[in-house]
N, C-alpha and C positions, 0 to 999 in steps of 0.2 A: 208198520206205519206206527208213529208216536201218537199217541190222540192226550190229548187233555181236555179232561171232564171239568165243568166252572159249576159249585153246586152254590146257590145260597139259600141259606137256611135258615130257623131260626124256631123251631120246636122238635120233636120225636130224634134225638142223637140216635136211638137205636136204629133208626130206618137210613139215617145217614150212613149212618157205619158199617150197616148192613150192604149198602149201595156203596161206598169204598170196597170193602171186601171183594163184594161181585167183581168189581171192576179190575183194583189193581190183579189181580190175579193173573191179569196176563202183564207180564213185566214190561211193555210197550205202552202201556195205557198207567196216569197219574188221574188224582183226583189233587181240586182244589176247593176250599171251601170260605167260605163267606159266612160269620158265626153273625148274624142282626145282635146290633151294641146295646140293644134292652133286655138284648138275653144272656143268663148266666151262662158263660162259658161251658163251666165245669162238668157239667156230664159229659157234654161233645168230646170235652179231649180226653175223658176216660173210656167214654166208649169207642173213641179212634187211635186211642195208645197204641192199640197193635194192628193197627192197618198199615200194608206199607204203602211208600209212594202216597201219603196223603200229607197235603200240606194248607196250615189252617192258618190263613192270610193275617199279616199283625193291621193293616188297617180294617177297624171298623165304623159300618154306619149306622145309625139308626133308621131302619127300615120301615115304612109304613104303609099299607095297603092305597094303590093310587098315588105314591107320592116320586118324586125325583128322584129320593135319594138310592132308590130299587138301581136306576139309572150308574149311579154314580160308584155302589156296589159291584155290577158288573163290569162294568171299567176297571176298579182294582183287580178284580177278579184277571181280566184277559194282562192287567198290567205285570201283575205275577207271572203268569205259565209264561207269558212273551218273557220275561226276565231271567228263564228256571238255564239252569245248565242244557237241559235235554231242548232238542230244537223240535215243538213239534207242528206236525203237519193240520189237524187240524183241532177247536175248540170247540168244544159242545157244551151248551147251559144247558143247564137242569134244575127246577126248583124243588127244592126239601124232597115232598111228596111223589117224584118220579121215580119211577123203576126199569132197568134194562127186561125187554121185553123180549129181545133176543142172545144167543150166546153172545162172547165175546169173539169169539172169533168170527161168527156171522156180521157183527159189527165194525170189526176191521176189514172184510170181505168187502163189505157195504163202501167202505171210504177206498178201498183199495181201485175198486169197479169206478167207482165216479170221480177220481182223485180232482181237482181244479175246482170240483161244482160247488158252488156255495147252496147251503139253507136256508133263506132266508128273503120267505113270501111275503108280498106287499100290495096293496092298492094304493092307487094314488086315491087321496080325500081332499087335496086343496081344491076349492070351485064346486065342492060337491053342492048339491039340490037337496042332498038328505039330513034330514036333520038327525039322525042319529049320528052322522060324520060331524058336521057343523058343530055340537055342541061339544065335540072332543076338544076344539082349539079355539072356541067364538066363548066359552064359559070358561070363566078364570078360576084356574084350579090350586086350591093348597094344601096338600096332605101330609109334609112334612112334619110334623108335629104331633102329638098326642091327645087332641081337641077331641075326635072322634072314636077315643078309648076310654073319655071319662063320660060320668053322668052329667047332665049342666035343664040348668032351667028352660024353659020356654023362650021366656026371652030374651038369653042369651044365645039359644039357638035363630032365632028369627034376626039377632042382630049381624051373627057370622052370616046368618046366608043373604043377609042384606046387605054387607058388606063387600058379598063375595059380586052381588048383581052389582055395586059399583065398581067395582073394580074389573067389571065380564065388558062397562059401556063401551072403553075405549077399543078393544077385539070385534065389537058385533060385526063391522063392517072389511074385519079383514077376512081374508078370502087363501089362507092357510100356507103361504108362501113368505118364506122367511129369505130375505137379502145380505149375503157375506161374504165379504171375498170373491166381489166379481160375483157369485153366483145365484143365481135362485132355486132355493132348497124347497121341492116340492112333500108336503105331509103327505109319508105314507103310512098305511096301518097293519097291521099280523101278529099271530101269534109273538108271544113271547117267549120261546123256547127255539132255537134257531141252532144252525152248526156254520162256521166259518173256518176258512184255509187260514195260514199261517199272516199270507199278504195280507189277506179282508181282517183278521182281528187288529196286523199293528197299521193299517188304517183307522180303522175305528179307533184305535188309542190316542192316534195322533189327531183326527177327527175332534174329538173331543178335547184337547189339549189345546184348538187351534182355532175352537169356536166361537168364544164367549156371546155371541150375540146367539147363537143358534141355541145355545145352552139354557139364556135365562127366559129365552121364549119358552123353552121346548120342558121346564119345571113350573109350568103352569099349564100344561095341556093336561088334558085326561089320560090316567093310565099311560103315561109316557113310555114306558120301558116296552108297550105294544104300539110304539110309532119311532122314538128314537134312532135304533141301530136302523131300524127299515128304512127309515126315510136319511140315511148318513149311505147308505148303500143302494137303495134305489137312486140317486143323483147322481152315482160316480157308474164308473165304466163298468164296475165291480158286478151292478145290473146285468149285464150280460152272461155274466157267470154264474146266475141264477137257476137253479134248477127250472125255476118259471120267472117271469119277469113281464110286464107291460100287461096286467092280467084288470078284467075290469071290477071295479065297486062291485062287493056284495060283503051284507049286513054278518055280524057273530062270526068269532074267532075258532067254531068247528069250521071253517069252510077254508084257514087258512094254516092247516098244520104242516108243519113241516115233517117232524121224523118223530115225535109223538102222538098216540092217540090219544084224545080226551073226549068227555060227554059234557053234554052244558046246557043241559033243558033249564035248569034255575041256576042251579050250581054247579060247579064240575063236580063231576058222580066219586065217589071213592069206590073203588071194585074191589071185589070179592071172590073168595073162589068160584065163584055161582058163572062168573064175565070170561073163565077160564077159555072155554072153547070158543067164545067169538074174540076171545084177544088175541089169540095167536092166528086166527083169520085172519087179520088185517096185512094187506099186502102193504109193502112199504113203511111199514112201522118198527120204529127198533126200539121205541120207551114209551111207556105207559103214564100218564097222570089221572087220576094221581091214587095214590095206595097211604095207608097208617097202619104204625103197629099194631094188633090186638083187634085189628078188623079184617085186614088182607094178609094174615103171615100165612094161610092154606093157601093163597093164590101165589106169592111170592115161593113158598117150596116146590110150589108145582112147575112155574115158571121155571126155577132154577134146577128143577129133573129134567125138564122137556128141554133145557141147555143143556143138558149131561153134563153139568158142570160147566163151570166158568171156564171154559179152554181160553188156548195160549196160542 
């Protein structure tokens, strides 16, 4: 089975290269890398130069935490993999600090045994009564710039917040349903890491290219990479091919894991060697989030050893 791993990256080039080497040890696995346009790509290119079947995509966007450019970068990763001479059966989305929990052979076996299943869980949050979900689409969000990366005076911060509140006013009565092309698209929420079939990947790229109204709305909701693809899939016939669908509302991303195991008490936990036994015991998890070079090296070494080398 041919699998494309799509990795959205902005730091730790050594880790990015390690993941690519680990995965492409299987001749049926390729990796595609998007390097944040704000980041110097030279260290990544140097680290990845000996990585087989790894492509750094040409189009680069400046990705900011919580901004819509993350969605656009993911679409470009999908687009690059879909136009490759190799025809992939699955497209698996990774983020910078993810690492394989299982061997390549186990990953391939997992998808072969579940061929045709989409791994992108989500719940419908349109018409929600929960303020936690309401604020995701009723509050105007704009993070596709470097405003929050720089120090500002209190006056300028207050002016920014006031501006956002004014822009939020027209959204207060919005029920989270976007109407376009004769379809009512109800906003869904889920975890940003997912895996989809070739047919679904092609649908997502076409959806992005043909839904300007939807894109404009999604550009100003909270954390759109947790809603964009989920909404597109769960308002289509692909939802019936998902591992689960029509699930009730549940807060917190840990309740919406697909194939990644992660912990999120206050911020996402960085796993270390002490977590090895717990991680290995996670049934259904193929990847973990997150690890870091210099912090998680011993853990990654043990995971590689437990996988008996990245098999083919």
